[in-house]
LOTORLO-91707 format. One record per residue (C-alpha): residue number from 1; residue in three letters; x, y, z. Coordinates in pm, 1 decimal, decimal comma. Example, Ala and Ser with C-alpha at 12.3 -4.5 7.8 and 13.67 -1.06 7.14 Angstrom:
BEGIN
{pt 1; Ala; {1230,0; -450,0; 780,0}}
{pt 2; Ser; {1367,0; -106,0; 714,0}}
# end
This chain:
BEGIN
{pt 1; Met; {0,0; 0,0; 0,0}}
{pt 2; Leu; {287,8; 237,7; 69,4}}
{pt 3; Leu; {481,2; 149,0; -247,5}}
{pt 4; Pro; {247,1; 323,6; -498,2}}
{pt 5; Tyr; {265,0; 644,2; -294,5}}
{pt 6; Leu; {642,3; 621,0; -283,3}}
{pt 7; Gly; {639,1; 585,2; -662,8}}
{pt 8; Leu; {413,1; 890,4; -687,4}}
{pt 9; Ile; {650,3; 1102,0; -478,4}}
{pt 10; Leu; {960,7; 978,6; -662,9}}
{pt 11; Gly; {793,0; 1030,6; -1000,8}}
{pt 12; Ile; {700,6; 1389,9; -919,9}}
{pt 13; Leu; {1049,7; 1461,4; -786,7}}
{pt 14; Leu; {1207,3; 1305,5; -1095,4}}
{pt 15; Ile; {997,7; 1519,6; -1330,1}}
{pt 16; Ile; {1086,7; 1833,4; -1133,6}}
{pt 17; Tyr; {1457,0; 1742,0; -1146,5}}
{pt 18; Ala; {1436,2; 1665,3; -1520,3}}
{pt 19; Val; {1282,7; 2002,5; -1600,6}}
{pt 20; Leu; {1531,0; 2188,3; -1379,8}}
{pt 21; Ala; {1826,0; 2000,6; -1532,3}}
{pt 22; Phe; {1704,0; 2051,1; -1889,5}}
{pt 23; Thr; {1649,8; 2425,4; -1846,0}}
{pt 24; Gly; {1985,6; 2471,4; -1673,8}}
{pt 25; Ser; {1835,8; 2606,7; -1353,6}}
{pt 26; Ser; {2065,4; 2762,4; -1097,5}}
{pt 27; Ala; {1897,7; 2542,4; -833,8}}
{pt 28; Leu; {2119,6; 2257,0; -955,8}}
{pt 29; Ala; {2443,1; 2457,3; -949,8}}
{pt 30; Ala; {2577,1; 2251,4; -659,0}}
{pt 31; Ala; {2502,1; 1919,5; -834,2}}
{pt 32; Pro; {2784,9; 1723,3; -999,6}}
{pt 33; Ala; {2850,0; 1805,1; -1364,5}}
{pt 34; Thr; {2714,0; 1468,8; -1479,8}}
{pt 35; Leu; {2372,6; 1554,9; -1331,0}}
{pt 36; Arg; {2349,8; 1903,9; -1482,3}}
{pt 37; Arg; {2233,9; 1825,2; -1835,6}}
{pt 38; Ala; {2115,1; 2156,9; -1978,8}}
{pt 39; Gly; {1952,6; 2113,6; -2319,3}}
{pt 40; Asp; {1999,7; 1736,4; -2352,2}}
{pt 41; Pro; {1673,8; 1598,3; -2495,2}}
{pt 42; Leu; {1771,1; 1230,3; -2455,4}}
{pt 43; Trp; {1842,4; 1279,4; -2085,5}}
{pt 44; Leu; {1512,8; 1465,9; -2039,9}}
{pt 45; Ala; {1311,6; 1203,6; -2228,7}}
{pt 46; Gly; {1471,2; 917,7; -2033,9}}
{pt 47; Leu; {1397,0; 1078,2; -1699,3}}
{pt 48; Val; {1041,3; 1166,4; -1796,8}}
{pt 49; Leu; {972,1; 810,6; -1915,8}}
{pt 50; Leu; {1105,1; 670,5; -1588,7}}
{pt 51; Ala; {896,0; 919,7; -1393,8}}
{pt 52; Leu; {585,2; 826,2; -1593,9}}
{pt 53; Ala; {647,1; 460,3; -1518,8}}
{pt 54; Leu; {661,3; 544,8; -1148,0}}
{pt 55; Leu; {350,0; 763,5; -1164,5}}
{pt 56; Leu; {153,2; 497,4; -1349,7}}
{pt 57; Gly; {209,4; 268,0; -1053,0}}
{pt 58; Trp; {-0,1; 501,2; -840,0}}
{pt 59; Val; {-260,6; 539,1; -1116,9}}
{pt 60; Gly; {-291,8; 162,3; -1150,3}}
{pt 61; Tyr; {-320,8; 120,8; -775,3}}
{pt 62; Ser; {-574,8; 399,3; -729,2}}
{pt 63; Phe; {-802,9; 304,5; -1018,1}}
{pt 64; Glu; {-734,9; -71,0; -1006,2}}
{pt 65; Ile; {-603,1; -83,5; -1362,4}}
{pt 66; Glu; {-341,3; -335,3; -1477,1}}
{pt 67; Leu; {-58,5; -120,4; -1616,7}}
{pt 68; Arg; {235,2; -348,2; -1544,0}}
{pt 69; Leu; {333,5; -409,0; -1909,0}}
{pt 70; Val; {308,4; -38,5; -1994,4}}
{pt 71; Arg; {519,1; 50,4; -1690,8}}
{pt 72; Ile; {783,6; -206,3; -1781,1}}
{pt 73; Leu; {803,8; -81,5; -2139,9}}
{pt 74; Leu; {825,7; 282,9; -2029,1}}
{pt 75; Gly; {1095,8; 194,0; -1777,7}}
{pt 76; Ile; {1301,1; 5,4; -2035,7}}
{pt 77; Ala; {1266,6; 288,2; -2288,2}}
{pt 78; Gly; {1369,5; 540,4; -2022,3}}
{pt 79; Val; {1678,1; 343,5; -1924,3}}
{pt 80; Val; {1777,0; 298,0; -2291,1}}
{pt 81; Leu; {1749,9; 674,2; -2350,5}}
{pt 82; Leu; {1955,7; 747,2; -2039,7}}
{pt 83; Val; {2223,2; 499,9; -2151,7}}
{pt 84; Leu; {2231,2; 663,0; -2495,8}}
{pt 85; Ala; {2264,3; 1007,6; -2337,8}}
{pt 86; Trp; {2529,6; 907,8; -2083,2}}
{pt 87; Pro; {2842,9; 912,3; -2307,8}}
{pt 88; Arg; {2786,4; 1281,9; -2374,2}}
{pt 89; Thr; {2891,3; 1365,6; -2018,8}}
{pt 90; Thr; {3211,8; 1161,1; -2017,9}}
{pt 91; Arg; {3367,3; 1326,4; -2321,5}}
{pt 92; Pro; {3606,0; 1613,4; -2247,4}}
{pt 93; Ala; {3475,4; 1953,1; -2353,5}}
# end
């Protein structure tokens, strides 16, 4: 019963972080360079897909809808996009 609400909170926090990181907000100035991804659409899309997968857990729990396959596919797509975006941070500028 607590797990869907934890997913809801984490999903909302992940979307907030993704938007702040994508826009280059000064709120993330203290974050490591690998987490400050201003203008990286792959990073943003990966984080948003992961957040949607977390949020759909709460939706499925609240409305008693089976969304497990959709959540798994969104999670896999999000991780793939994050893996594709990751090498951009390790290259020297």
